[in-house]
C-alpha positions as CSV (number, residue, x, y, z in Angstrom):
1,M,-68.5,29.2,-65.1
2,V,-65.0,28.3,-64.4
3,N,-63.5,26.0,-66.9
4,L,-62.4,22.9,-65.8
5,S,-59.5,21.3,-67.6
6,V,-58.7,17.7,-66.8
7,N,-54.9,16.6,-66.6
8,I,-54.6,12.9,-67.8
9,N,-51.6,12.3,-66.8
10,K,-52.0,9.7,-64.4
11,I,-54.7,7.3,-66.9
12,A,-51.2,7.6,-68.9
13,L,-49.5,6.6,-66.1
14,I,-51.8,3.2,-65.8
15,R,-51.3,2.5,-69.5
16,N,-47.6,3.2,-69.3
17,S,-47.3,0.5,-66.3
18,R,-48.5,-2.4,-68.7
19,G,-46.8,-1.2,-71.7
20,S,-49.9,-1.4,-73.7
21,N,-52.3,1.5,-75.0
22,Y,-54.6,0.3,-72.6
23,P,-56.6,2.6,-71.1
24,N,-56.7,4.7,-74.2
25,I,-55.9,8.0,-73.6
26,L,-57.3,9.3,-77.0
27,Q,-60.5,7.6,-75.8
28,V,-60.2,8.6,-72.0
29,A,-59.7,12.4,-73.6
30,K,-62.8,12.2,-75.7
31,D,-64.8,10.9,-72.6
32,C,-63.7,13.6,-70.5
33,E,-65.3,16.2,-72.9
34,R,-68.1,14.1,-73.5
35,F,-68.4,14.1,-69.3
36,G,-68.6,17.9,-69.3
37,A,-65.0,18.7,-69.0
38,D,-63.8,22.0,-70.8
39,G,-60.2,21.6,-71.6
40,I,-57.5,18.4,-71.5
41,T,-54.5,19.2,-69.6
42,V,-51.2,17.1,-70.1
43,H,-47.6,17.2,-68.6
44,P,-45.0,15.4,-70.1
45,R,-41.9,14.7,-68.4
46,P,-38.0,14.5,-69.6
47,D,-38.8,10.9,-68.4
48,E,-42.2,10.4,-69.9
49,R,-43.4,8.6,-67.0
50,H,-47.0,9.2,-68.1
51,I,-48.0,11.5,-71.1
52,K,-45.6,10.6,-73.5
53,F,-44.3,13.1,-76.1
54,S,-45.8,10.9,-79.2
55,D,-49.0,11.8,-77.2
56,L,-48.7,15.5,-78.2
57,I,-50.1,15.2,-81.6
58,P,-52.7,12.7,-81.7
59,L,-54.4,14.3,-78.6
60,K,-54.5,17.8,-80.2
61,N,-55.8,16.3,-83.1
62,I,-58.8,15.0,-81.6
63,V,-59.2,17.4,-78.7
64,Q,-62.5,19.4,-79.2
65,T,-62.2,21.9,-76.1
66,E,-58.8,23.4,-75.2
67,F,-55.6,21.4,-75.0
68,N,-53.3,22.6,-72.5
69,I,-49.5,21.6,-72.2
70,E,-47.6,22.0,-69.0
71,G,-43.9,21.5,-68.4
72,Y,-40.7,22.7,-67.9
73,P,-39.5,24.9,-71.1
74,S,-36.4,23.1,-72.3
75,D,-34.9,23.2,-75.7
76,F,-36.7,20.1,-76.2
77,F,-39.9,20.9,-74.6
78,M,-40.5,23.9,-76.7
79,Q,-39.8,22.3,-79.9
80,Q,-42.9,20.2,-79.1
81,V,-45.0,22.8,-78.3
82,L,-43.9,24.8,-81.3
83,T,-44.7,21.6,-83.4
84,V,-48.4,20.9,-81.5
85,K,-49.1,24.1,-80.6
86,P,-51.8,23.8,-78.3
87,H,-54.2,26.4,-77.1
88,Q,-52.2,26.9,-74.1
89,C,-49.1,26.2,-73.0
90,T,-48.4,26.6,-68.9
91,L,-44.6,27.1,-67.9
92,V,-43.7,24.9,-64.8
93,P,-40.5,25.6,-63.2
94,D,-39.5,21.8,-62.3
95,A,-36.5,19.8,-62.2
96,T,-35.7,17.1,-64.5
97,D,-36.2,14.5,-61.9
98,Q,-39.4,16.3,-59.8
99,L,-42.1,13.9,-58.9
100,T,-45.2,16.4,-58.7
101,S,-44.6,20.5,-59.0
102,D,-44.5,22.4,-55.7
103,H,-43.6,26.0,-56.2
104,G,-43.9,28.8,-58.8
105,W,-41.8,30.8,-60.9
106,D,-39.1,33.2,-59.3
107,T,-40.1,36.0,-61.8
108,V,-37.4,38.2,-60.7
109,T,-34.5,35.5,-60.9
110,H,-35.6,34.3,-64.2
111,F,-37.0,37.0,-66.0
112,D,-34.5,37.1,-68.6
113,F,-34.7,33.0,-69.1
114,L,-38.6,33.3,-69.6
115,K,-39.0,36.4,-71.2
116,D,-37.8,35.3,-75.1
117,I,-39.7,32.0,-73.9
118,V,-43.0,34.1,-73.5
119,A,-42.7,35.8,-76.5
120,T,-42.1,33.3,-78.6
121,L,-45.0,31.2,-77.2
122,K,-47.3,34.8,-77.6
123,Q,-45.9,34.8,-81.7
124,N,-47.1,31.3,-82.5
125,G,-50.6,32.2,-81.1
126,I,-50.2,30.3,-77.6
127,R,-51.5,31.8,-74.5
128,T,-49.0,31.4,-72.5
129,S,-49.8,31.2,-68.8
130,L,-46.9,31.1,-65.7
131,F,-47.0,28.5,-62.9
132,I,-46.5,30.8,-59.5
133,D,-46.8,31.1,-55.8
134,P,-48.9,34.0,-54.2
135,D,-46.8,37.0,-54.4
136,N,-47.4,40.3,-55.3
137,Q,-43.8,40.9,-57.2
138,L,-43.9,37.5,-58.6
139,I,-47.5,38.5,-60.3
140,E,-46.2,42.0,-61.6
141,N,-43.0,40.4,-63.1
142,A,-45.0,37.8,-65.0
143,A,-47.3,40.7,-66.2
144,K,-44.0,42.5,-67.4
145,L,-42.8,39.0,-69.3
146,G,-46.1,39.5,-71.3
147,A,-48.3,36.3,-70.1
148,D,-51.7,36.2,-70.4
149,R,-52.3,34.3,-67.6
150,I,-50.8,33.0,-64.2
151,E,-51.6,29.6,-62.4
152,Y,-52.2,30.1,-58.7
153,Y,-49.8,26.9,-57.0
154,T,-52.9,25.7,-54.7
155,G,-50.7,23.2,-52.9
156,P,-50.5,25.2,-49.7
157,Y,-54.4,26.1,-50.0
158,A,-55.0,22.6,-50.0
159,K,-52.9,21.3,-47.5
160,N,-54.3,24.1,-44.8
161,Y,-57.6,24.4,-46.0
162,S,-58.9,21.5,-43.2
163,I,-56.9,23.3,-40.5
164,D,-58.6,26.9,-41.5
165,R,-59.9,27.5,-44.8
166,N,-59.9,31.5,-44.6
167,I,-56.3,31.4,-43.2
168,A,-55.7,28.9,-46.2
169,I,-57.1,31.1,-48.9
170,Q,-55.4,34.7,-47.8
171,P,-52.5,34.7,-49.4
172,I,-53.9,34.7,-53.1
173,L,-56.4,36.9,-52.2
174,D,-54.0,39.4,-51.1
175,T,-52.7,39.3,-54.6
176,L,-55.4,39.5,-56.3
177,K,-55.8,43.6,-56.5
178,T,-52.2,43.1,-58.2
179,V,-53.3,40.5,-60.8
180,Q,-56.5,43.1,-61.6
181,E,-53.9,45.7,-62.3
182,T,-52.1,44.1,-64.3
183,D,-54.6,42.6,-66.4
184,L,-53.7,38.8,-66.2
185,E,-56.1,36.3,-66.4
186,I,-56.2,33.6,-63.6
187,N,-55.9,29.7,-63.7
188,S,-55.2,27.9,-60.5
189,G,-54.1,23.9,-59.7
190,H,-53.0,21.3,-57.5
191,D,-54.6,19.2,-54.9
192,L,-57.8,20.9,-55.4
193,N,-60.2,18.3,-54.9
194,L,-64.2,17.7,-54.0
195,E,-63.5,19.3,-50.4
196,N,-61.9,22.4,-51.2
197,L,-63.1,23.4,-54.8
198,A,-66.3,25.2,-54.0
199,F,-64.7,27.6,-51.3
200,F,-61.8,28.3,-53.7
201,K,-63.8,29.1,-56.5
202,Q,-66.4,31.5,-54.1
203,Q,-63.5,33.4,-53.1
204,I,-61.6,34.3,-56.7
205,P,-64.4,35.6,-58.6
206,T,-62.0,36.1,-61.7
207,L,-60.7,32.7,-61.5
208,K,-61.2,31.2,-65.4
209,E,-59.6,28.0,-65.2
210,V,-58.8,25.1,-63.0
211,S,-56.5,22.0,-64.3
212,I,-57.4,18.8,-62.0
213,G,-55.9,15.2,-62.4
214,H,-54.9,13.6,-59.5
215,A,-57.7,14.1,-57.4
216,I,-60.1,13.4,-60.2
217,V,-58.7,10.4,-61.2
218,C,-58.8,9.1,-57.4
219,D,-62.4,10.2,-56.8
220,S,-63.2,8.1,-60.2
221,I,-61.8,5.1,-58.7
222,Y,-65.0,5.2,-56.4
223,L,-67.7,7.2,-58.2
224,G,-66.8,6.7,-62.0
225,L,-65.1,9.3,-64.4
226,E,-68.3,10.3,-66.0
227,N,-69.9,11.2,-62.1
228,T,-66.8,12.8,-60.9
229,I,-66.0,15.1,-63.7
230,R,-69.9,16.1,-63.3
231,M,-69.6,16.8,-59.8
232,Y,-66.0,18.7,-60.2
233,K,-68.2,21.1,-62.5
234,Q,-71.1,21.6,-60.0
235,R,-68.6,22.6,-57.9
236,L,-67.6,25.0,-60.1
237,Q,-70.8,26.7,-60.5
């Protein structure tokens, strides 16, 4: 079974739009776990347009499965992560004003920048994952940096899935041998949904975890949150 981590950023975005605590982020996180989620993911951004940094400790205190914090490792972000100590930290190369993540780390260019950050996270007992494009050299460098996992950026796969799913998945398949040789574990995320998730899981036998937020929130408008999470879990069986 591949773990499903539910990203609750879009729930927080709805909450923030009215300046109240409705919907209640903590209750939503509890309910996601109750409905079958294997983890909760958040991605606090500098403008706090959805998850706020003040949400992190309350969430860590109530999450019973796995708590994963994503984000760009600025000094402030790192201070918050080291205070909260989530189970996993996923480092993402987002610009400060970026709408959504749309590329992975260049682990060649940013090797020196990432080296101390990864080491610090691991010294604090935090599993470290690097958001990355399917490229063998980038993956090899992720291993050299000491990362525990990579998270494949699956935006291009999702975009091309409806055109030809076999061609869409091929860049990732071309890197699996490198991942195996480096002993990295595999997470994946971005634009995975009920349509493309089962095939993706079938093609990546060593997949550990997927992080999905936007699609789950959109589907839950029609299907309900509990039913939606159960349907995503079924796709991962």
